[in-house]
C-alpha positions as CSV (number, residue, x, y, z in Angstrom):
1,M,7.1,14.4,8.1
2,A,6.4,11.2,9.9
3,T,7.7,8.4,7.5
4,T,5.1,5.5,7.1
5,P,5.2,2.7,4.5
6,E,3.4,3.7,1.4
7,P,0.3,2.1,0.8
8,R,-0.3,-0.4,-2.2
9,P,-1.7,1.7,-5.1
10,I,-5.1,0.5,-6.2
11,S,-5.2,-1.7,-9.3
12,G,-7.4,-1.2,-12.4
13,G,-8.9,1.8,-13.5
14,V,-8.8,5.0,-11.3
15,C,-12.1,6.8,-10.9
16,F,-12.9,9.3,-8.1
17,E,-15.9,8.7,-5.8
18,E,-18.1,10.7,-3.6
19,W,-16.1,9.9,-0.4
20,D,-12.8,10.9,-1.9
21,F,-14.2,14.6,-1.4
22,A,-16.5,14.3,1.4
23,A,-13.9,12.6,3.8
24,L,-11.8,15.6,3.5
25,G,-14.6,18.2,4.3
26,P,-15.1,20.0,7.8
27,E,-17.4,17.3,9.0
28,H,-14.9,14.3,8.4
29,A,-11.3,15.8,8.3
30,R,-10.7,15.2,11.9
31,S,-12.5,11.8,12.1
32,I,-10.4,8.7,12.5
33,E,-13.6,6.8,11.4
34,S,-12.9,8.5,7.9
35,N,-9.3,7.0,7.7
36,D,-10.4,4.0,5.7
37,R,-12.2,6.3,3.2
38,R,-9.1,8.6,2.9
39,L,-6.8,5.5,2.6
40,M,-8.8,4.6,-0.7
41,T,-8.1,8.0,-1.9
42,R,-4.5,7.8,-1.3
43,R,-4.2,4.7,-3.0
44,R,-6.0,6.2,-6.1
45,L,-3.6,8.9,-6.1
46,L,-0.7,6.8,-5.8
47,A,-2.0,4.7,-8.9
48,L,-2.0,8.0,-10.9
49,G,1.4,8.7,-9.7
50,K,2.8,5.4,-10.5
51,D,1.2,5.7,-14.0
52,F,2.9,9.0,-14.7
53,L,6.4,7.7,-13.5
54,A,6.4,5.6,-16.6
55,R,5.4,8.5,-18.8
56,A,8.0,10.8,-17.4
57,K,10.7,8.1,-17.7
58,G,10.0,7.8,-21.3
59,E,10.6,11.5,-21.6
60,G,14.1,11.2,-19.9
61,V,12.9,12.4,-16.4
62,P,13.4,10.0,-13.6
63,L,11.0,10.6,-10.7
64,D,9.8,8.9,-7.5
65,A,6.1,8.7,-6.1
66,R,5.1,9.3,-2.4
67,S,1.8,10.2,-0.9
68,S,0.8,12.4,2.0
69,L,-0.8,11.1,5.4
70,H,-4.3,10.0,5.1
71,H,-5.0,10.0,8.9
72,P,-4.9,13.1,11.4
73,H,-1.5,13.3,12.8
74,A,0.5,16.3,14.5
75,F,2.2,16.9,11.1
76,N,-1.2,17.7,9.5
77,G,-2.6,19.7,12.5
78,K,-4.9,16.6,13.3
79,Q,-7.0,16.9,10.4
80,V,-6.8,15.9,6.8
81,S,-8.4,18.3,4.4
82,R,-6.1,17.5,1.5
83,L,-4.4,14.5,0.0
84,W,-1.9,14.4,-2.6
85,V,0.7,12.5,-4.5
86,Y,4.4,14.0,-4.7
87,L,6.3,13.3,-7.9
88,M,9.9,14.3,-7.2
89,R,13.6,13.3,-7.6
90,P,14.3,9.8,-6.8
91,K,17.2,8.3,-4.6
92,A,20.0,8.4,-7.2
93,E,19.2,12.0,-8.0
94,K,19.2,13.0,-4.2
95,T,22.5,11.3,-4.0
96,R,24.0,13.5,-6.8
97,L,22.4,16.7,-5.3
98,R,23.9,15.8,-1.9
99,K,27.4,15.8,-3.3
100,V,26.7,19.3,-4.9
101,L,25.2,20.7,-1.6
102,G,27.4,19.1,1.0
103,R,26.3,17.0,4.0
104,E,25.0,19.9,6.2
105,L,22.8,21.5,3.5
106,A,21.4,18.3,2.2
107,K,20.6,16.7,5.5
108,D,16.8,16.9,5.1
109,L,16.6,16.0,1.3
110,D,14.9,12.8,1.9
111,S,11.7,14.9,2.9
112,A,9.6,15.0,-0.3
113,Y,8.5,18.5,0.0
114,R,12.2,19.5,0.4
115,N,12.4,18.7,-3.4
116,A,10.7,20.5,-6.3
117,Y,7.7,18.2,-7.2
118,L,4.9,17.6,-9.4
119,C,1.6,17.0,-7.6
120,V,-2.0,15.8,-8.1
121,A,-4.1,16.6,-5.0
122,V,-7.6,16.2,-3.9
123,E,-9.5,18.4,-1.5
124,H,-13.0,18.8,-0.2
125,Q,-14.1,20.9,-3.2
126,H,-11.1,21.0,-5.5
127,L,-8.9,18.9,-7.7
128,E,-5.4,20.2,-8.4
129,V,-2.4,19.5,-10.6
130,S,0.7,21.6,-9.7
131,L,4.4,22.1,-9.8
132,R,5.6,23.2,-6.3
133,I,8.9,24.6,-5.1
134,H,8.6,24.7,-1.1
135,A,10.5,27.4,0.6
136,D,12.6,24.5,2.1
137,A,13.6,23.4,-1.2
138,W,15.6,26.7,-1.7
139,Y,18.2,24.8,-3.8
140,D,15.6,24.2,-6.6
141,G,14.3,27.7,-6.4
142,Q,17.8,29.1,-6.6
143,N,18.7,26.9,-9.5
144,L,15.6,28.4,-11.4
145,V,16.6,31.9,-10.6
146,N,20.1,31.3,-11.5
147,R,19.0,29.8,-14.7
148,V,16.7,32.6,-15.6
149,G,19.4,35.1,-14.8
150,R,21.8,33.3,-17.4
151,D,19.2,32.5,-20.0
152,G,17.2,35.6,-19.8
153,L,13.3,35.6,-19.2
154,G,12.6,34.3,-22.8
155,P,12.8,30.6,-22.2
156,W,11.0,30.5,-18.9
157,L,8.3,32.8,-20.1
158,A,8.0,30.6,-23.2
159,L,7.4,27.5,-20.9
160,L,4.8,29.4,-18.7
161,N,2.9,30.5,-21.6
162,E,2.6,26.9,-22.9
163,L,0.6,26.3,-19.7
164,S,-2.7,28.0,-20.5
165,G,-5.2,27.1,-17.7
166,F,-2.6,27.4,-15.0
167,Q,-1.4,29.9,-12.7
168,L,1.9,31.0,-11.4
169,R,1.6,31.9,-7.8
170,L,3.9,33.2,-5.1
171,H,3.7,31.8,-1.5
172,D,0.5,32.7,0.1
173,W,0.2,36.0,-1.6
174,R,-3.2,36.9,-3.1
175,G,-1.8,38.0,-6.4
176,E,-1.6,35.4,-9.2
177,W,0.0,35.4,-12.8
178,P,-2.3,33.7,-15.4
179,C,-0.1,31.5,-17.6
180,G,-0.7,31.6,-21.3
181,N,-0.4,35.5,-21.5
182,L,2.2,36.4,-19.3
183,T,4.5,39.4,-20.3
184,A,8.0,39.9,-19.5
185,D,7.1,42.8,-17.3
186,Q,4.9,40.5,-15.2
187,L,7.5,37.9,-14.8
188,T,10.1,40.6,-13.8
189,E,7.6,41.7,-11.2
190,F,7.2,38.0,-9.9
191,L,10.9,37.6,-9.6
192,R,11.5,41.0,-7.9
193,H,9.4,39.5,-5.0
194,Y,10.4,36.0,-5.1
195,T,13.3,34.8,-2.6
196,P,14.2,31.1,-2.6
197,G,14.2,29.9,0.9
198,E,11.6,32.5,2.0
199,H,8.8,32.0,-0.6
200,Q,7.1,28.9,-2.2
201,L,6.7,29.1,-5.8
202,V,3.6,27.3,-7.3
203,V,2.4,26.8,-11.0
204,D,-1.0,25.2,-10.5
205,R,-4.4,24.2,-12.1
206,R,-7.2,23.9,-9.9
207,W,-10.9,22.5,-10.7
208,P,-13.7,23.4,-8.6
209,V,-15.8,20.4,-7.2
210,P,-18.9,21.7,-5.6
211,P,-21.1,19.7,-3.3
212,E,-23.5,19.2,-6.1
213,G,-24.4,20.0,-9.6
214,A,-22.9,19.2,-13.1
215,A,-19.1,20.0,-11.9
216,R,-19.3,17.5,-9.2
217,E,-20.7,14.8,-11.5
218,A,-17.9,15.6,-14.0
219,A,-15.1,15.2,-11.2
220,L,-16.3,11.6,-10.9
221,G,-16.2,10.8,-14.6
222,E,-13.9,8.1,-15.9
223,E,-12.1,10.5,-18.2
224,V,-10.9,12.6,-15.2
225,P,-7.8,10.5,-14.3
226,G,-6.7,10.7,-17.9
227,I,-7.2,14.6,-17.9
228,L,-5.1,14.9,-14.7
229,L,-2.1,12.8,-16.2
230,A,-2.2,14.8,-19.4
231,E,-2.0,18.1,-17.4
232,L,0.9,16.7,-15.4
233,E,2.7,15.8,-18.6
234,R,2.1,19.6,-19.7
235,L,4.0,20.6,-16.5
236,L,7.1,18.2,-17.1
237,P,9.1,20.6,-19.3
238,M,8.7,23.1,-16.5
239,Y,9.9,20.9,-13.9
240,R,12.6,19.8,-16.1
241,Y,13.8,23.5,-16.6
242,A,13.6,24.6,-13.1
243,A,14.6,21.6,-10.7
244,W,18.1,21.0,-10.4
245,S,19.6,17.9,-12.2
246,Q,22.6,17.1,-14.0
247,E,21.2,18.6,-17.3
248,S,20.0,21.7,-15.3
249,D,22.9,22.4,-13.1
250,H,22.8,26.3,-12.2
251,L,22.8,26.1,-8.4
252,F,26.4,27.5,-8.0
253,S,27.4,28.3,-11.5
């Protein structure tokens, strides 16, 4: 990804507005005239991310926040249909992981998506909170697979079933595994198909934000940022379990 300086998070309360969604729709996604609108959305998301950093630190999980590009660029296919804030391992943790991986394997670790990350995202007609392990973050995916192999399915299954309302997803497959009522057989099926380095692993919760109606009005409510932060907090034990860290070091063990 092209590296650009992070904008300043907005100060004060964070509430979404109509343009946060409209500027990501087909009519505006390619328009540079909508860049300023999307910049405001990006700053809102960063403010949410910075708020969550303090919560995570209080739980003993150091994280850093970055945000996605708000302007059309070659990296995003010259259109912006989704904006998000990444919450991933900070520089000190990347340095530790580099020592484990070696220089060659860790050369692209600075790219946010090459780390397991928590995410709050805005799309034209959706809000999302998720944990994502990109195919290029193979070390985090392999760390999870190795840990499950050592611990058995039980601990991971229990964590997933604490996340009622979320879905476990595999790459771009149409299948999904609803959290809250997963069985060991279903998780075994998932792991049979999941290959770190080839597939993305996602645990997400998505709320529809249609163009009009009660759901649209609800998405603009002042309670929504608090709900998103609370849902991120629910994902923190899953992040802590899956992502490589000094306390969850199963990559080469």
